[in-house]
MARLUM-814913 format. One record per residue (C-alpha): x, y, z; residue in three letters; residue number from 0. Coordinates in Angstrom, 1 decimal, padded with zeros to 4 digits. Example, Ala and Ser with C-alpha at 12.3 -4.5 7.8 and 13.67 -1.06 7.14 Angstrom:
<kolses>
KOLSE   east  north     up type seq
KOLSE  012.3 -004.5  007.8  ALA   0
KOLSE  013.7 -001.1  007.1  SER   1
</kolses>
This chain:
<kolses>
KOLSE   east  north     up type seq
KOLSE  042.7 -007.6 -014.7  MET   0
KOLSE  039.4 -005.8 -015.3  HIS   1
KOLSE  036.8 -006.4 -012.6  LYS   2
KOLSE  034.3 -007.9 -015.1  ASN   3
KOLSE  037.0 -010.3 -016.3  GLU   4
KOLSE  037.6 -011.2 -012.7  LYS   5
KOLSE  034.0 -012.2 -012.2  ILE   6
KOLSE  034.2 -014.7 -015.0  GLY   7
KOLSE  037.4 -016.1 -013.6  TYR   8
KOLSE  035.9 -016.4 -010.2  ASP   9
KOLSE  033.0 -018.4 -011.7  ARG  10
KOLSE  035.3 -021.0 -013.3  ARG  11
KOLSE  037.4 -021.4 -010.2  GLU  12
KOLSE  034.3 -021.6 -007.9  PHE  13
KOLSE  032.8 -024.4 -010.0  LEU  14
KOLSE  036.0 -026.3 -010.5  LYS  15
KOLSE  036.1 -027.9 -007.0  GLY  16
KOLSE  032.5 -029.1 -007.2  GLY  17
KOLSE  033.0 -030.6 -010.7  THR  18
KOLSE  036.0 -032.6 -009.5  ALA  19
KOLSE  034.1 -034.1 -006.6  ILE  20
KOLSE  031.1 -034.9 -008.8  ALA  21
KOLSE  033.4 -036.6 -011.3  GLY  22
KOLSE  035.1 -038.7 -008.7  ALA  23
KOLSE  031.7 -039.8 -007.4  THR  24
KOLSE  030.4 -040.7 -010.8  ALA  25
KOLSE  033.5 -042.8 -011.5  ALA  26
KOLSE  033.0 -044.8 -008.4  GLY  27
KOLSE  036.1 -043.4 -006.6  VAL  28
KOLSE  035.9 -043.9 -002.9  LEU  29
KOLSE  035.7 -040.4 -001.3  LEU  30
KOLSE  038.0 -039.6  001.6  PRO  31
KOLSE  036.4 -040.5  005.0  ALA  32
KOLSE  036.2 -036.8  006.0  GLY  33
KOLSE  034.1 -035.9  003.0  ILE  34
KOLSE  031.9 -039.0  003.5  ALA  35
KOLSE  031.3 -038.0  007.1  ARG  36
KOLSE  030.5 -034.5  006.1  ALA  37
KOLSE  027.7 -035.6  003.8  GLN  38
KOLSE  026.1 -037.3  006.8  GLN  39
KOLSE  026.7 -034.4  009.2  ALA  40
KOLSE  024.1 -031.7  010.0  LYS  41
KOLSE  023.8 -029.0  007.4  LEU  42
KOLSE  025.1 -025.7  008.9  LYS  43
KOLSE  022.9 -022.8  008.0  ILE  44
KOLSE  023.9 -019.3  009.0  GLY  45
KOLSE  021.0 -016.8  009.6  MET  46
KOLSE  022.3 -013.2  009.4  MET  47
KOLSE  019.2 -011.1  009.9  LEU  48
KOLSE  018.1 -008.1  012.0  PRO  49
KOLSE  016.9 -009.1  015.5  ALA  50
KOLSE  016.8 -005.6  016.9  THR  51
KOLSE  015.8 -002.2  015.6  GLY  52
KOLSE  013.3 -001.0  012.9  THR  53
KOLSE  013.8 -004.1  010.7  PHE  54
KOLSE  013.5 -006.7  013.5  ALA  55
KOLSE  010.0 -007.8  012.6  PRO  56
KOLSE  011.2 -008.4  009.0  LEU  57
KOLSE  014.0 -010.6  010.2  GLY  58
KOLSE  011.5 -012.7  012.3  LEU  59
KOLSE  009.1 -013.1  009.4  ALA  60
KOLSE  011.9 -014.3  007.1  ILE  61
KOLSE  013.2 -016.7  009.7  THR  62
KOLSE  009.7 -018.1  010.2  ASN  63
KOLSE  009.1 -018.5  006.5  GLY  64
KOLSE  012.4 -020.3  006.0  PHE  65
KOLSE  011.8 -022.7  008.9  LYS  66
KOLSE  008.3 -023.4  007.6  LEU  67
KOLSE  009.8 -024.6  004.3  ALA  68
KOLSE  012.1 -026.8  006.2  VAL  69
KOLSE  009.3 -028.2  008.4  ALA  70
KOLSE  007.3 -029.1  005.3  GLU  71
KOLSE  010.2 -031.3  004.3  ARG  72
KOLSE  010.3 -033.2  007.6  GLY  73
KOLSE  012.9 -030.9  009.2  GLY  74
KOLSE  015.6 -031.9  006.7  LYS  75
KOLSE  017.0 -030.6  003.4  LEU  76
KOLSE  018.6 -032.9  000.9  GLY  77
KOLSE  018.2 -035.7  003.5  GLY  78
KOLSE  020.3 -033.8  006.1  ARG  79
KOLSE  019.3 -032.4  009.5  GLU  80
KOLSE  019.7 -028.7  010.1  ILE  81
KOLSE  021.9 -026.8  012.6  GLU  82
KOLSE  021.3 -023.1  012.7  TYR  83
KOLSE  023.8 -020.4  013.6  PHE  84
KOLSE  022.4 -016.9  014.1  THR  85
KOLSE  023.9 -013.4  014.0  VAL  86
KOLSE  022.0 -010.1  014.6  ASP  87
KOLSE  023.2 -007.8  011.8  ASP  88
KOLSE  021.7 -004.8  013.6  GLU  89
KOLSE  021.0 -003.3  010.2  SER  90
KOLSE  024.5 -001.8  010.4  ASN  91
KOLSE  026.5 -001.9  007.1  PRO  92
KOLSE  029.7 -001.0  009.0  ALA  93
KOLSE  029.5 -004.3  011.0  LYS  94
KOLSE  028.5 -006.4  008.0  ALA  95
KOLSE  031.9 -007.9  007.1  PRO  96
KOLSE  032.7 -008.7  010.8  GLU  97
KOLSE  029.2 -010.3  011.3  ASN  98
KOLSE  029.2 -012.4  008.2  VAL  99
KOLSE  032.7 -013.6  009.0  ASN 100
KOLSE  031.4 -015.0  012.3  LYS 101
KOLSE  029.3 -017.4  010.3  LEU 102
KOLSE  031.9 -018.1  007.5  VAL 103
KOLSE  035.2 -018.3  009.5  GLN 104
KOLSE  034.1 -019.1  013.1  ARG 105
KOLSE  031.0 -021.3  012.5  ASP 106
KOLSE  032.1 -022.7  009.1  LYS 107
KOLSE  028.5 -022.6  007.8  VAL 108
KOLSE  027.5 -024.3  004.5  ASP 109
KOLSE  025.0 -021.6  003.5  VAL 110
KOLSE  024.3 -018.0  004.6  VAL 111
KOLSE  020.7 -016.7  004.6  ILE 112
KOLSE  020.5 -012.9  004.9  GLY 113
KOLSE  019.6 -010.1  005.0  THR 114
KOLSE  017.2 -007.1  005.0  VAL 115
KOLSE  019.1 -003.8  004.7  HIS 116
KOLSE  020.6 -003.1  001.3  SER 117
KOLSE  023.7 -001.5  002.8  GLY 118
KOLSE  024.4 -004.6  004.9  VAL 119
KOLSE  023.9 -006.7  001.7  VAL 120
KOLSE  026.8 -004.8  000.1  MET 121
KOLSE  029.0 -005.3  003.2  GLY 122
KOLSE  028.4 -009.1  003.0  MET 123
KOLSE  029.0 -009.4 -000.7  ALA 124
KOLSE  032.8 -009.0 -000.8  LYS 125
KOLSE  033.3 -011.5  002.0  VAL 126
KOLSE  031.0 -014.1  000.6  LEU 127
KOLSE  032.3 -013.7 -003.0  ARG 128
KOLSE  035.9 -014.3 -001.7  GLU 129
KOLSE  034.9 -017.3  000.5  SER 130
KOLSE  032.7 -018.9 -002.1  GLY 131
KOLSE  030.1 -019.7  000.6  THR 132
KOLSE  026.6 -020.2 -000.9  LEU 133
KOLSE  024.5 -017.2 -000.2  TRP 134
KOLSE  020.7 -016.8 -000.5  ILE 135
KOLSE  019.4 -013.3  000.1  ASN 136
KOLSE  015.8 -013.3  001.2  PRO 137
KOLSE  015.2 -009.5  001.1  ASN 138
KOLSE  017.8 -006.8  000.6  GLY 139
KOLSE  017.3 -005.5 -002.9  GLY 140
KOLSE  020.7 -003.9 -003.5  ALA 141
KOLSE  021.1 -003.8 -007.3  GLY 142
KOLSE  024.8 -004.5 -007.3  ALA 143
KOLSE  024.4 -007.9 -005.6  MET 144
KOLSE  023.0 -009.3 -008.8  THR 145
KOLSE  024.6 -006.6 -010.9  GLY 146
KOLSE  028.3 -005.6 -010.9  ALA 147
KOLSE  029.0 -007.8 -007.8  MET 148
KOLSE  027.2 -010.9 -009.1  CYS 149
KOLSE  028.8 -014.2 -008.4  SER 150
KOLSE  027.8 -017.8 -009.1  PRO 151
KOLSE  027.3 -018.5 -005.3  ASN 152
KOLSE  024.9 -015.5 -004.9  PHE 153
KOLSE  021.2 -016.0 -005.1  PHE 154
KOLSE  018.2 -013.8 -004.3  ARG 155
KOLSE  014.6 -014.9 -003.5  THR 156
KOLSE  013.1 -011.5 -003.1  SER 157
KOLSE  013.5 -008.6 -005.6  PHE 158
KOLSE  015.9 -005.9 -006.8  SER 159
KOLSE  015.0 -002.4 -005.4  ASN 160
KOLSE  014.5 -001.3 -009.0  TRP 161
KOLSE  011.8 -003.9 -009.6  GLN 162
KOLSE  009.6 -002.8 -006.8  THR 163
KOLSE  009.0  000.7 -008.2  THR 164
KOLSE  009.7  000.6 -011.9  TYR 165
KOLSE  006.1 -000.6 -012.7  ALA 166
KOLSE  004.7  002.4 -010.8  LEU 167
KOLSE  005.5  004.6 -013.7  GLY 168
KOLSE  002.9  002.9 -015.8  LYS 169
KOLSE  000.4  002.9 -013.0  VAL 170
KOLSE  000.7  006.7 -012.4  LEU 171
KOLSE  000.4  007.4 -016.1  LYS 172
KOLSE -002.9  005.3 -016.3  ALA 173
KOLSE -004.2  007.4 -013.3  LYS 174
KOLSE -003.5  010.6 -015.2  GLY 175
KOLSE -000.7  011.9 -013.0  HIS 176
KOLSE  001.9  014.0 -014.8  LYS 177
KOLSE  004.3  014.8 -011.9  ASN 178
KOLSE  005.2  013.3 -008.6  ALA 179
KOLSE  007.4  013.7 -005.5  VAL 180
KOLSE  009.4  010.7 -004.1  PHE 181
KOLSE  010.2  010.4 -000.4  ILE 182
KOLSE  012.3  007.8  001.3  THR 183
KOLSE  015.3  007.1  003.6  TRP 184
KOLSE  018.8  008.2  002.4  LYS 185
KOLSE  020.4  004.8  001.9  TYR 186
KOLSE  021.0  002.3 -000.9  ALA 187
KOLSE  017.5  000.7 -000.8  GLY 188
KOLSE  015.7  004.1 -000.9  GLY 189
KOLSE  017.8  005.6 -003.5  GLU 190
KOLSE  017.6  002.6 -005.9  GLU 191
KOLSE  013.8  002.5 -005.5  MET 192
KOLSE  013.6  006.1 -006.3  MET 193
KOLSE  015.7  005.5 -009.4  GLN 194
KOLSE  013.5  002.6 -010.5  GLY 195
KOLSE  010.4  004.8 -010.2  PHE 196
KOLSE  012.1  007.7 -012.0  LYS 197
KOLSE  013.1  005.6 -014.9  GLU 198
KOLSE  009.7  004.0 -015.3  GLY 199
KOLSE  007.7  007.3 -014.8  PHE 200
KOLSE  009.9  009.3 -017.2  GLU 201
KOLSE  009.5  006.6 -019.9  LYS 202
KOLSE  005.7  007.2 -019.6  GLU 203
KOLSE  006.2  010.9 -020.0  GLY 204
KOLSE  005.9  011.8 -016.3  GLY 205
KOLSE  008.2  014.2 -014.3  LYS 206
KOLSE  009.7  013.5 -010.9  LEU 207
KOLSE  009.5  017.0 -009.4  THR 208
KOLSE  011.4  016.4 -006.2  LYS 209
KOLSE  013.4  013.8 -004.3  GLU 210
KOLSE  013.0  014.0 -000.6  LEU 211
KOLSE  015.3  012.1  001.8  TYR 212
KOLSE  015.5  011.4  005.5  LEU 213
KOLSE  018.6  009.7  007.2  PRO 214
KOLSE  018.0  006.1  008.0  PHE 215
KOLSE  016.4  005.1  010.3  PRO 216
KOLSE  015.0  008.5  011.4  GLN 217
KOLSE  011.2  008.9  011.3  VAL 218
KOLSE  010.7  012.7  011.9  GLU 219
KOLSE  008.7  013.4  008.7  PHE 220
KOLSE  007.0  016.7  009.5  GLN 221
KOLSE  009.4  019.0  007.7  ALA 222
KOLSE  009.3  017.0  004.5  LEU 223
KOLSE  005.5  016.6  004.7  LEU 224
KOLSE  005.2  020.4  004.9  THR 225
KOLSE  007.4  020.7  001.9  GLU 226
KOLSE  005.2  018.2  000.0  ILE 227
KOLSE  002.2  020.3  000.9  ALA 228
KOLSE  003.8  023.4 -000.6  SER 229
KOLSE  004.8  021.6 -003.8  ILE 230
KOLSE  001.3  020.2 -004.3  ARG 231
KOLSE  002.3  017.4 -006.7  PRO 232
KOLSE -000.2  015.2 -008.6  ASP 233
KOLSE  001.0  012.3 -006.5  ALA 234
KOLSE  003.5  011.2 -003.8  VAL 235
KOLSE  005.5  008.0 -004.0  VAL 236
KOLSE  007.2  006.6 -000.9  ALA 237
KOLSE  009.4  003.8  000.3  PHE 238
KOLSE  009.6  003.1  004.0  PHE 239
KOLSE  009.5 -000.3  005.8  ALA 240
KOLSE  009.2 -001.8  009.3  GLY 241
KOLSE  008.3  000.7  012.0  GLY 242
KOLSE  009.1  003.6  009.7  GLY 243
KOLSE  006.3  002.8  007.3  GLN 244
KOLSE  003.7  002.8  010.0  VAL 245
KOLSE  004.9  006.2  011.3  LYS 246
KOLSE  005.0  007.7  007.8  PHE 247
KOLSE  001.4  006.7  007.0  LEU 248
KOLSE  000.1  008.0  010.2  LYS 249
KOLSE  002.0  011.3  009.8  ASP 250
KOLSE  000.8  011.7  006.2  TYR 251
KOLSE -002.7  011.4  007.4  GLN 252
KOLSE -002.2  013.7  010.4  ALA 253
KOLSE -000.6  016.3  008.1  ALA 254
KOLSE -003.9  016.5  006.2  GLY 255
KOLSE -002.4  015.1  003.0  LEU 256
KOLSE -004.4  011.9  002.9  LYS 257
KOLSE -007.3  012.4  000.5  GLY 258
KOLSE -005.7  015.5 -001.0  LYS 259
KOLSE -002.6  014.1 -002.7  ILE 260
KOLSE -002.8  010.5 -003.8  PRO 261
KOLSE -000.1  008.3 -002.1  LEU 262
KOLSE  001.6  005.4 -003.8  TYR 263
KOLSE  004.7  003.3 -003.0  GLY 264
KOLSE  006.6  000.1 -003.2  SER 265
KOLSE  004.5 -002.5 -001.5  GLY 266
KOLSE  006.6 -002.4  001.7  PHE 267
KOLSE  004.8  000.8  002.6  LEU 268
KOLSE  001.6 -001.1  003.5  THR 269
KOLSE  002.9 -004.4  004.8  GLU 270
KOLSE  001.9 -003.8  008.5  ASP 271
KOLSE -001.8 -003.0  008.1  LEU 272
KOLSE -002.7 -003.9  011.7  GLU 273
KOLSE -000.4 -001.2  013.1  ALA 274
KOLSE -001.1  001.3  010.3  SER 275
KOLSE -004.9  001.3  010.9  GLY 276
KOLSE -007.0  003.5  008.6  ASP 277
KOLSE -004.0  005.6  007.7  ALA 278
KOLSE -003.2  003.0  005.0  ALA 279
KOLSE -006.7  002.8  003.6  GLU 280
KOLSE -006.8  003.3 -000.2  GLY 281
KOLSE -003.0  003.5 -000.7  VAL 282
KOLSE -001.9  001.8 -003.9  GLU 283
KOLSE  001.4  000.0 -004.2  THR 284
KOLSE  003.3 -002.4 -006.5  THR 285
KOLSE  005.0 -005.5 -005.2  LEU 286
KOLSE  005.6 -009.1 -006.1  HIS 287
KOLSE  003.1 -010.4 -003.5  TYR 288
KOLSE -000.3 -009.6 -002.3  GLY 289
KOLSE -001.7 -011.3  000.8  ASP 290
KOLSE -005.1 -011.7 -000.9  GLY 291
KOLSE -003.8 -013.7 -003.8  LEU 292
KOLSE -006.4 -016.4 -004.2  ASP 293
KOLSE -004.4 -019.4 -005.3  THR 294
KOLSE -004.1 -022.9 -003.9  LYS 295
KOLSE -000.4 -022.4 -003.0  LYS 296
KOLSE -000.9 -019.0 -001.2  ASN 297
KOLSE -004.0 -020.2  000.7  ASN 298
KOLSE -002.2 -023.3  001.9  ALA 299
KOLSE  000.9 -021.3  002.8  PHE 300
KOLSE -001.1 -018.7  004.8  ARG 301
KOLSE -002.9 -021.4  006.7  LEU 302
KOLSE  000.2 -023.3  007.6  ALA 303
KOLSE  002.1 -020.2  008.6  TYR 304
KOLSE -000.7 -018.9  010.9  ALA 305
KOLSE -001.0 -022.3  012.5  LYS 306
KOLSE  002.7 -022.7  013.1  ALA 307
KOLSE  003.5 -019.1  014.4  PHE 308
KOLSE  000.1 -017.7  015.4  LYS 309
KOLSE  000.8 -014.7  013.1  LEU 310
KOLSE -000.3 -013.7  009.7  GLN 311
KOLSE  002.4 -014.0  007.0  PRO 312
KOLSE  003.6 -011.1  004.9  ASP 313
KOLSE  005.9 -010.6  001.9  VAL 314
KOLSE  009.0 -011.1  004.1  TYR 315
KOLSE  007.7 -014.5  005.2  ALA 316
KOLSE  007.1 -015.5  001.6  VAL 317
KOLSE  010.7 -014.5  000.7  GLN 318
KOLSE  012.1 -016.5  003.6  GLY 319
KOLSE  009.9 -019.5  002.6  TYR 320
KOLSE  011.1 -019.3 -001.0  ASP 321
KOLSE  014.7 -019.2  000.2  ALA 322
KOLSE  014.0 -022.5  001.9  GLY 323
KOLSE  012.4 -023.8 -001.3  GLN 324
KOLSE  015.3 -022.7 -003.5  LEU 325
KOLSE  017.9 -024.3 -001.2  LEU 326
KOLSE  015.9 -027.5 -001.1  ALA 327
KOLSE  015.9 -027.6 -004.9  ALA 328
KOLSE  019.7 -027.4 -004.9  GLY 329
KOLSE  020.3 -029.9 -002.1  LEU 330
KOLSE  017.8 -032.4 -003.5  ASP 331
KOLSE  019.7 -032.5 -006.8  ALA 332
KOLSE  023.0 -033.4 -005.1  VAL 333
KOLSE  021.5 -035.5 -002.3  LYS 334
KOLSE  022.7 -033.2  000.4  GLY 335
KOLSE  026.3 -033.0 -000.8  ASN 336
KOLSE  027.1 -029.3 -000.7  VAL 337
KOLSE  030.6 -030.0 -001.9  GLY 338
KOLSE  029.2 -030.6 -005.4  ASN 339
KOLSE  028.9 -026.9 -006.1  LYS 340
KOLSE  028.5 -027.0 -009.8  SER 341
KOLSE  025.6 -029.4 -009.8  ALA 342
KOLSE  023.9 -027.7 -006.9  MET 343
KOLSE  024.2 -024.2 -008.5  ILE 344
KOLSE  023.0 -025.6 -011.8  LYS 345
KOLSE  019.9 -027.1 -010.1  ALA 346
KOLSE  019.1 -023.8 -008.3  MET 347
KOLSE  019.6 -021.8 -011.5  GLU 348
KOLSE  017.0 -023.9 -013.4  SER 349
KOLSE  014.5 -024.2 -010.6  ALA 350
KOLSE  011.0 -023.1 -011.0  LYS 351
KOLSE  009.7 -022.1 -007.6  ILE 352
KOLSE  006.1 -022.7 -006.8  ASP 353
KOLSE  005.7 -019.7 -004.6  SER 354
KOLSE  002.8 -018.2 -002.7  PRO 355
KOLSE  003.5 -015.1 -004.9  ARG 356
KOLSE  003.0 -017.2 -008.0  GLY 357
KOLSE  005.6 -019.2 -010.0  PRO 358
KOLSE  009.0 -017.6 -010.6  TRP 359
KOLSE  012.3 -018.4 -012.1  THR 360
KOLSE  015.8 -016.9 -011.8  LEU 361
KOLSE  017.5 -014.6 -014.3  SER 362
KOLSE  021.1 -015.3 -015.4  LYS 363
KOLSE  022.2 -013.0 -012.5  SER 364
KOLSE  020.2 -015.1 -010.0  HIS 365
KOLSE  017.5 -012.5 -009.3  ASN 366
KOLSE  013.8 -013.5 -009.5  PRO 367
KOLSE  011.9 -012.9 -012.8  VAL 368
KOLSE  008.4 -012.3 -011.4  GLN 369
KOLSE  005.0 -010.6 -011.8  ASP 370
KOLSE  004.6 -007.2 -010.1  MET 371
KOLSE  001.1 -006.8 -008.7  TYR 372
KOLSE -000.9 -003.6 -008.3  LEU 373
KOLSE -002.4 -003.7 -004.8  ARG 374
KOLSE -004.8 -001.4 -003.0  LYS 375
KOLSE -005.4 -001.3  000.8  VAL 376
KOLSE -009.0 -002.3  001.5  VAL 377
KOLSE -009.6 -002.7  005.2  GLY 378
KOLSE -006.9 -005.1  006.5  LYS 379
KOLSE -005.8 -006.5  003.1  GLU 380
KOLSE -003.5 -005.4  000.3  ASN 381
KOLSE -006.2 -006.3 -002.3  LYS 382
KOLSE -004.7 -007.3 -005.7  VAL 383
KOLSE -006.1 -005.1 -008.5  GLN 384
KOLSE -004.2 -006.9 -011.2  GLY 385
KOLSE -000.7 -007.4 -012.6  VAL 386
KOLSE  001.1 -004.1 -013.1  ALA 387
KOLSE  004.0 -005.8 -015.0  TRP 388
KOLSE  004.2 -009.4 -016.2  LYS 389
KOLSE  007.5 -011.3 -015.6  ALA 390
KOLSE  009.6 -008.3 -014.8  LEU 391
KOLSE  013.3 -008.9 -014.8  ALA 392
KOLSE  016.0 -006.7 -013.3  ASP 393
KOLSE  018.4 -005.3 -015.9  PRO 394
KOLSE  021.4 -006.6 -013.8  ALA 395
KOLSE  023.7 -003.8 -014.9  LEU 396
KOLSE  027.3 -004.8 -014.9  GLY 397
KOLSE  026.8 -008.6 -014.2  CYS 398
KOLSE  029.2 -010.7 -016.4  LYS 399
KOLSE  028.9 -014.0 -014.5  ALA 400
</kolses>
């Protein structure tokens, strides 16, 4: 059977069990005692996120955001109390199948929330597709998750890597830049963001002069920065996150490139402004969130998050928060009965999320359709300059679900 035909088959089989339970309930059939008890038991949520290494702060922000969404609902989702199971994914793709199986096979969780690293996302995908466990990805933008590997039980509340940089092509064209260099880590996330930018920039008539890569998670940038200085492009576009983005910004400034060659990037490049200091000043990025968005929802979210965690929220916190909101929409529709998969998935697919980033919906492949903002670092804020692309949807190449 062709793999795309298999995806469609999996969808029918996945939904069949939930439809049968829903039908029995509607007909007034008494459910077996085990199922009835399960509906009253605690909801088991598996949190597979980085707790160590470069991406550890991102994992913490996602966890905080998710738990804030639960707290706003009285500590319950769909009327059920929550029991959390956690696994440190170590941002290690090789360990991803083993780690996610700890949650699926050992802990028997109802839902998996994770993760950050795109390579780990791909390691999780095969296991979760085969098990049918509901999966909400609050960050990792690997295109294949909602592309060729898409499945009815896969949902993402963040972005595809392609989305975060595609709109930059239009931005650089408007600034008069005709050529650029892209620099990033050599792994799925970095490569896909490079491809998104290249596609968008070339459609605007620009030329990507050079692709520069560094092995993940290395942060020795000097040799590549020297090469950029020798190329002298109109602009540099970068993707780094976590501790890596702070080091890159400071090294870019120390190399004497700041103020000489304009720097742009996906918005993750400037998400830690406290640590980045004045090295981030003036850098422009595109992303689906800006901390300075002046909306009722964002203002309330930022206040609640700061009060609860004594920290300022970032895009990762928003994505975790929205993972909680999306899960709540599904569970409310089935009154907490995760066994009713078809109704729960349908409710999640049709949900309109009132997010701090602005309202968003899901595409057919379960990836957010959302505005991409142009932001500029002004002091300690990613100040929103406007919408770089309205309601941008990922192309979801290869998805047949």
